[in-house]
N, C-alpha and C positions, 0 to 999 in steps of 0.2 A: 504494499499500500503505499503511494506516495502522496505527498502535499505540498503542492508552494504556495508562499506566501509572498505578497508582495504588498510591500510600503514605501510610500516617498516621502521623504522629509521634507520636500519642497512644499512653501502653500501653495495652497490653489489660488488659480485664478483670481476667483470670486474674493478670496481673503485680502489676497494682493491689493485690489480695485480699492478697498474698504480704505486697506491701509492709506492709500494713494488719496482717497478724498480726505482723512483726518490730516494727513501731512497738507494737503491745499490749503484746509481753513487757516491749521495752522502759519502756513506760510503767509496768506494774507494779513491775518492779524499781527502779525510780528512787521510785514512790512508797511504796513500804514504806521504802526504804532513809531517804526526807526524814521521814516520820513519825516513824521509830527515833531519827532525828537531833533534829528538832523535840520531842518528847515525854518521851523519855529522858534526851538528851543536855542540850537546854536548859530541858528541865522546861516549857514553852510548854502552856499548860492549852487547848489545840483541842480541837473535840468530836469525837474520836476515833472513837468509835464511828459517827457518821456516815461519815466518811472511809472507814471499814474498811469500810462498805456498799460505797462505791462500789466501791473495788480490788475486792471480791469478787464485784460485778455485772461488771466489767472483765476478771475472771478468767475467770467461765463466758462471757462472749460471747467469749473466745479460744477456750478448748476449744473452743466450738461452731462457731467459724470454723473452728480446723485440723480437723473432722471431717468438713466441709463441702468445704473445699479438696480431701480425700482421694476424695470422690464424682465419678462421671464426668459430672456431670449439666453442662449450659453455663451460663457464668458472664454475667448480665447485665448492663447500663451501672444497672439499677435495683436490682439486690442489691447494686452498690459504693456505691450514693447511698445504700443502708438502712444499711450496715454503718460508713460514714463520719458519718451520721448518729448512730446508737448511740456512738459517739465523742465527738462534740461533745453530744450530753445528758448522758454521765457526767462527762466534764470539766466541764461548767455545774454538775454536783450537788456534783464535786470543789472549785470554786473558791468556789461560795455558800456552802461552810462554812469557807472560808480566805480572806477576805478580798474576795472579788467580785473587782471591775475594779482593786483596789490589788495584788492577788497578783503578783507578779514573773514569775509562769507564764502570764499571761492571755493573751499572744503564741502561746500552743501553739492559740490558733483558728486559726492561719494555715495549722498544718499539712494537715487536711483541707482547705482550699481549695485549694492547692497540690497535692495529689493530684487533686481534682476536676480541676483546669482544665488537667492531663497527661494524664487518663486518659478523660474522662469529656465527651459533647456537650454545647454551650453550655446547652442546657435542664437537663440533670442538674445542669452547673457549676454555674449562678446558683442554683437550687435549696440548694444545700450552704452557697455565699456566702452567702445570704438568711439560713439558721438559724445561721450562724456569727455572722452580723450582730448579730441577734435574741438571741443567748445573749448576747454582749457587754455589748448593750445594757442588758438583763435586768440583767447583772449589777452597772449603774451605779447600780441604785436599791437592790437587792433584794442583801441577802450577811449573813453572820456576820460580824461582824470579829473581825480577830482581838486577841486579849490581846493587853497590853503585856509584852516580855521585859526577867526580871529577874534577868540574867546578868550579870558584872562583866568578860567577856571580848568579850560580842556584844551591841549595840545594835538597834533596829528597824532602824534606815537601814543598819546594815552586813549583815543577813539580809537586807535587800531587793535589795542590789548584789549579794551573792553568788548570789541567786537569780536576776538580773538575767543575771550571768555565765556560770551553767548553762545557761539558759535561751538564751542566747547562740552556745555550745556545741555545744547539743545542734540547734539552727535551723543552724546555718553549717555541721554535720554532713550535715543532710536535704536544704539546698539544693545541696551537693556532689555528693551522691549523685544526685537528679533531676537534674540540670544534666549531669552523665555520663551518664547513661540516653540524655537528650534528644540530647548531642552525638551518640552513638554510634547513634540511631538516625538522625542527619541525614546523618553519614558512612554508614551504609549505603542510605540512599535518592541520594543522591548516585551513587555505587559501582551501583545499579541501574539511573540515569536514564543512566549513561555504555553501560552495557552493553547497555542496550535501543536506545540510541543507534546504537551501532555494528554492533547486529546486524540495524537496519533499513537501515543503509545498504547491510551485504554482502545481505541480503535481495534489496534492490532491484536490487543490482550480478549476482545470481544471476539472479532472473528475466528481466531485461535479456538475459543471455547466455542462460537456456534457449528464449527467444522466438529470438533470431539461432540457436540450434544447431536447432532443428526446423525452421528455416523451410531453412537450408542442407543437412539430411537430405533431405528434401523434393527441391530442384535438385539433391544428387549421385546420388539413384536410379536416374536414365535414366544418366550418363556411366557409372557402376560397373557398370551392365549391360552396355554396350558393352562394356568391358574385359574381363569375363567372357569374353563370345564371342571376342575377340581374344586371351584367353589357351587359349581352346581351339584356338582356330585354330593357335596358335602351337604347342602341344601338338602337333598333328598334324603340323606342317611342320619339326619338329625330332629326329622319330622318328629312330633310329640314332646320334645323338648323345648320350651317356649326363650329358655336363656341362649340357647343354642343355636337355636331357631334366629333370633335377633343378630348373634354374631356373624353368623354364614351371611345374612343379607348385608351385613354393614360391612364384610370382606367384600362382596360382590358389587357395592358402589365402587367401594375405594377401587376395584381393580379396572370397574369400569370407567372411574375419574382420570385413573393414568394412560388408560389407550385412548381416550377422547383427548388428553393434551400430548401425548404422542403422535396422534393423527394431527393434531392441528400443527406441530410441529414442522413434523413431514410434510404438512400441505405448505406448509411458508417457505421450506427447503426448497420446494419444488419448483412453488408460484410467488415470488416476493412480493408480486404486485396483486396477488388474486384475492383480497379482500377490499381495495380501494373501492371499489363500487358497492361494498356492501353496506347499505343504511340502514340505520338502528335510533333507535330514540334515546337520548342519556340516560332516562332513568331505567330503560327495559336493559341497557346497557350493565348500569352498577345494579339490576338485580338480578341479573343473569351469573354476575359474577359473585356475587354475596350470596348465593343461593349455593353453585358450584363451589366455593371456597367452604362454605360452611358443614357440605357433604363431606371434605378434606379434614375438616377440623371440629368436627363434632365438638368437642371439648372446649371448645369458647364459645360464648356469649357475643353475638356482633351485635351491638347495636346503631342501626344506620338511619339518619335523617338525609333524607334529601329535597332540598328547598327548591323552590321554580326555579327554572334557569332557560333563560331566554330562547335560547337556541333549543328548538324542538327535537330535531335529527340531524345526525350525522354520521359522516362514512367514516367507521371508527377501523384501523389496523387491528389485526389479531395482537400484534404486538402491547398495544395500550392494555387489554386486559391480564398480559401475563404479567406486565408493571403492577398491577392491581394486586396481584396475585404475590406477587413478591413481598411489597409492602405490606401488605394484611398479615401475608408471613412472620416477616420480622418482627412487627406489633403483637403480634400472638406470641413467639417465642421470649419476648420480652415479660410479656405479661405473666407468664408460666412460672419463668426464672424467679421472678418476685411471689411467688404462689397465690396469684388472682388467675381468674379465667373470662377477663371482660376486655373489649377492644370496643372503639366507637368510630364510625365511619360518616363524617359528613360529606355533602357534597354540594354545592353554592357556584354562582356565577359571580364575579366582580373583574370590572371594566374590560368587561369582554374574553375573560378568559373563564375556563371552565377550573374550578377549583376543588381539591378533596384533601380533608385533613383527618387525617388517620391518628388516634390518641392509643396509647396502651397504659398498663398500668404497672409500669415496670420501676425498675431503678431511674431509668432515665441514662444520658449520656453527657463527659464533660468534654469542653470545647474541644482539645486535639480531634476526638473520634467524629464531633460535629462538622470538624475542617474535611476532616479524610474521609469518611462515610460518601460512598458515590464517587468521588475522583479516582481512589484505586480499590483495589482487591483489599479490604479493610473489615473485620470484624471485632466485636466486643463479646462475640461468647466464644467459648472456648474451644467449642466445635466449628464454630464457622469458618467461613470463608471468606462473606462479601461479596461473594459472586453477584448473590440477587439486586444489590443496591446497585452494584457498579451496573448490571445489565439495563435494570430501570433507568437510571441516569442517561446512560447512552440513547436508549429507546426515545426517551422523551426530549433529549437534544435533537434529535433528528424533525423533530416537528415543533422545535423554537419554545418548547418546555423547560424544566426545572424540579427538581426535589428537593425540599430543604427539611432540615431537620433541627427542633427546638427542642430544649429540657423544660418542661412544665415548673413551674413553682411549688407546684401541691405533688410533686414527682411525677414520674412517666415522661414521655417525648411524644411531641406531635410533629407528624413527618405530615407535609404539605406540598402537595402536587399542584402546581401550575401548568397548564397548557392553552393554549391561546385555539379560540374557537373557530377562530378563520381559518385555523389549519384542518380544523375536523370537518367543518360547515359541510354540508351537501347539496350543490345548486342543483335545480331540477334541470 
């Protein structure tokens, strides 16, 4: 069994455009503030009209991008590259009229490069990088020099240092945000790899168990038929003894139940999708499982509570019934081990999910058992193997369901099965 896991550490194009939108709004506010301080506060004779044209163009670009993000059209990497190119060109226009490469904010060209590097494929990232380098190189030779500052509190060098500090603060905040996103992506990737590895090992174990089970079912069919015949003869030989007749009838029931289980197993092995179109009601399915299980465990009293469930009929795979058998058997074993003979089963719907709560009267499980049960072949019973719960967990996960165990305050364990009704729903 092989499994391929694909996980991209890059940001999605949609996330990148949202980041571009946020940076444009921040850039517009910062540029308006700087222009007010420079022109009004310091009285610097900058080409205000040309700079305001650049701010106005960036404002229009931000409005159009906001409108674009509300549209349902898919966002491509080419579109992200074009949006970043717009920011580079606007920045080039602003810096051209504000000192060119000598401007303290010239390192802002690194922002689109960083966004492209973590969100785009190599080809698009290189295009954005080359455009930024070309713009920076252009500003080395072509620009409008800034006029000298004629202010008694601030010099040209002081203003340059202040601009460098502001630029550093903004760059540090941007880098911190980008690396935080990358770190979160790495953590999610590691979690996915760990889960995929666990699922792969569990599935390989289950496949091996399935092959052994099918082989054992085939081999046991003949001796079970022999026992069935002997049970019939035994019933004839003990007529007149009420106790022996009752024991013979119980033996006959148990043999029939074993034969039915083996037949279902072999049927599933030959035709894994045979029951996909078999439609039953939820209450009918649960009642049949409860009745069959009571025949197997007559020493246990099963209390069932079937609440109204929105979905009346479902397509129920054979594995679902076997999963319930496994959970009920575990609950019965836990109750018997603690000296009780009661198990409760409650069925209800919640948020379009089929919920089954199985409560035993056992001693409960510790935290380690709650975490390991169902994930590996683990059991708290001395003679147990944990295979039943493992198979149940694997079966439910195929349909988007899950099983969880919770220790009860008053003692015992609550085994909760959750299965989306959408995976079982029958559509006529």
